[in-house]
N, C-alpha and C positions, 0 to 999 in steps of 0.2 A: 504494500500500500504506500502511496506517496501523495503528497499534496503539492500540486504544481503552483509555483508563484513566478512572478517576473523577476528581472534582475535588480529590482529596486528595493528588495528586502534583505536586511542583514540580521543575523542572530548574534546578539552581543552577550558574551559570557565573561564576567569578572572571575578570576581564579587565583587562589592563593594556596599553594602546597596541595594541589589536587592530583598529583601523580598517582597512577593506579586507578583513577576514576574518570579523568577527563577524556581519555580515549573512548571509553564506553558511552559517555555522555554524547560525544560528537557522533559516534556510530549510531546511537539511537535517534539523533536528530536526522541523520542522513536517510533513515528509513521512511521519513515522512515529508521531507522537503529538500530541494536542491539549492535553497537559499545560501548565500555566503555566510560563513561562520567566522566571527571575530572573537578571539580569546584575548582578554587583557590580563597578562600575567603580572600580578601585583607583587613583584619582588620576591617570588617564591625561591626557596633554597633547595628545592627538589627538581625533578625533571618535568615539571608541568609544561613548560614551554616546548621542550623537545617532543613530548608525547602529543601535544596539541598540534604541532606543526606536522608531525608524521601522520596524524589522522586527517590532515587536509585543511586545517583551519589557518586563517591568517592570524599571526600572533603579534601583539604589541607588548613589549617588555618594559615595565616601569623599573626605574633604578633601585627602588626600595619599596617596602610595604607601606602604601599610602592609605589603605583602607578601602572597604567595599564601595563607598560612595564615590571616592575619587577615581577608582578603577572604572566604575560604571560611567562616570562622566567622560573619562578618556575615550571609552568606546563610542559614546555618542558623538564626540568631537571628530573622531576618526571617520565615523559613518557619514557625518555631514560633509567632511572634506572630500570623501569619495563619491558623494552625490546620491547616496541612498535616500529614498523617500519614506521608507517604513523600517521599523525595527521591532524585534522581539527580544526582550531581555530575560535571561533565565540563569539559574545557578549552575555551578560547574559540577556539583557533587552527585548529580543524577536524581535528586529528589523531585524534579519536575518532569512529568511524563510528556515526551515530545508529541504524543498523540493529541494533546490539547492545543498544539500550536494553531491548528486550523480554526478552532473555536475562538481563540484569542485574536487572530489577525483578520478574520473575515469581516467583522463590523468596521474595522479601521479601513480596510481596502475598499469597502462599500461607502465610505465617508459617512457612516452613521454616527460615529463618535471619533474623538481624537485619541483617546486612550482606553484600552480594555485591561482591567485588572483581573488576574486569575485568582479566584477565591477557592480555598481548600475547604470551605464550610458551607457553601451553597448546595442546595438540593440534598444529595445523599453523601456529602463529603464526610470522609471518615478519618481525616488527618488527626493524629493524636500527638499533641505537643505536651512537653513537661508542664506540670501544674503552674509553676511561676510564670513561664512564658505564656501559657494560655490565659492567665489572669491579665498579663500585660496586653495581650492582643485584645481581650475583651474591653479593657479600660480605654485603650486607644481607639477601638472601634466605636465606643460610645461617644467619645470626644469628637471624632471625625464625623460621625453621623449627625451630631447636633450642629456642628459648625458648617456642614455642607447641606443640611436639610434633606439628606437621603441616607438610607440604610447602607452602611458599609460593614461587611462581615469579616474582611481580611485586610486590615490596613497595613500590615507588614509584608504583604506578598511581594516577592521578587520576580514573579512571573507575569510580565506585562507586554502588551503590544501598543505601539504608538506611531503617530505620523511625524512628518518632518517638522511641523510647527512645534510639536512638543519636544522633539529632539533639540531644537534650537533653544527652547526655554530651559531644558535640562543642562544644556552646554553653557548657559550663562552663569553669572556670579550669583544668581538668585537660588541656584540649586544647593541644598544643604548637604554637602559632601560627608559631613560627620555622621548624620543619622537620617538618610533619605527614606523615611517610612511614612507614617501617618501625616506628618507635616507637608509632605509633597502633595498628597491628595487634597489637603486644605488649600494649598497654593494653587493647584490646578483649578479648583472651584473658584477661587477669588480672581484668577486670570481669565475666567470665562471659557475654559476648555470643557468639551463634552467628554464625559467618561461614564463607564459602567463596569460592573463586575459580571463575570461569567464563571460557572463552575469549572474547575480543572481537576485533573487527577494528580 
């Protein structure tokens, strides 16, 4: 099974010390899409970069570990520079099922919304987070829902699809590189971007 897309889509994956996992993550993505894969190697001290390159991804090597948000923003800046119009961001450790890429990107490609957030809790989501993390997600979900006026079930999701306008916003100084989670959704709302959640595996 494969999901055909045009050359305007990039899959952006921040990665730190993911040797042993990044290859299978990339292989899983390749089962569903031919989109270009960009791995941002965030100063790893293992063979993350080598494994990602061998698996066919384009690799950006950061000189030191700058953190998830900075690595993600680097990926967006690179995608913008290369002319991509759409992007899907996902984690490197394989927790995001590439089968969900189609559900994420379709509403963006159809210009129904600017951002789609993959929720692990919508419908029959069975994601089991540790208790403390689950409470944090619940707390931030309430705050985000109140401030945006819409129900947000997974404010910390790292599995998202977005268009070029949002990439440009994320590439700007407004993007909170330290903790790009719930506050990003609130910023999207305040900037007038259209967004929604869809269930993901």
